[in-house]
Structures are given as C-alpha cells and as structure tokens.
Phi, psi and omega in degrees: 000139176305138179296323183295318181292318178293329175292322181296314180294319180297311180299316178302316176304306184295317178288328174292311180306323183303336175274343182301308180305323183292321178298325190285311181298326185286321178305313183291320183274348180053036173218145182224030184292335182285351183266140173274138177292319181301314183294318178299318184287323178285321175299312176306312180298320180299321184289329175286321180291319176298324183290320177299315171305312179300314179303316184298319184266357180056063174242110178299322178299315183293317180298307184298308185301317189282332176292313185287316177299321181295323173305314183290320182297324180292328179291318175299321184289324175299313178294321173310312178291320186292318185268007179289000000 
C-alpha cells in the first residue's frame, strides 16, 4: 500500500476514534449539555462536504473516515436533542 494512502488511513482512524469515548460518555451519562448544537450541526455539515470531496477525488481514506465520523456526530446530535 502506498505510504501516503496508509498515512491517510491512519489519520482518519485516529480522528474518527477520538469521537468514540465522547459518544460512550454521553450515552452513559444521558446528558449532552456540554455540546453546542451549532457546533454539532456545523461539524456534521463539514463531514458531509469532506465525504463529498473524497468521492470527487476518489480517496477511500477520506470517504471512510468522514462517513464514520459523520455517523458518530449524528449520534451525538441525536443525543443532544433527546437529552435536552
């Protein structure tokens, strides 16, 4: 595998995994008051655009990382709305 592609997968994996502890903590505590609704919405919009960009340039690391991160952000957004 190309070193650049491998670096992309590693970067995507690390940034995506960084959201997992927050999703777990929010789920366990049943509270999301520390999250700004605007931040979550803007971040989700950014993930959608990054995914689209990855599709346009045909970059699987960008597509995979941002699709999974978008899923995690959507879970946080859902919990933010549910636990208000």
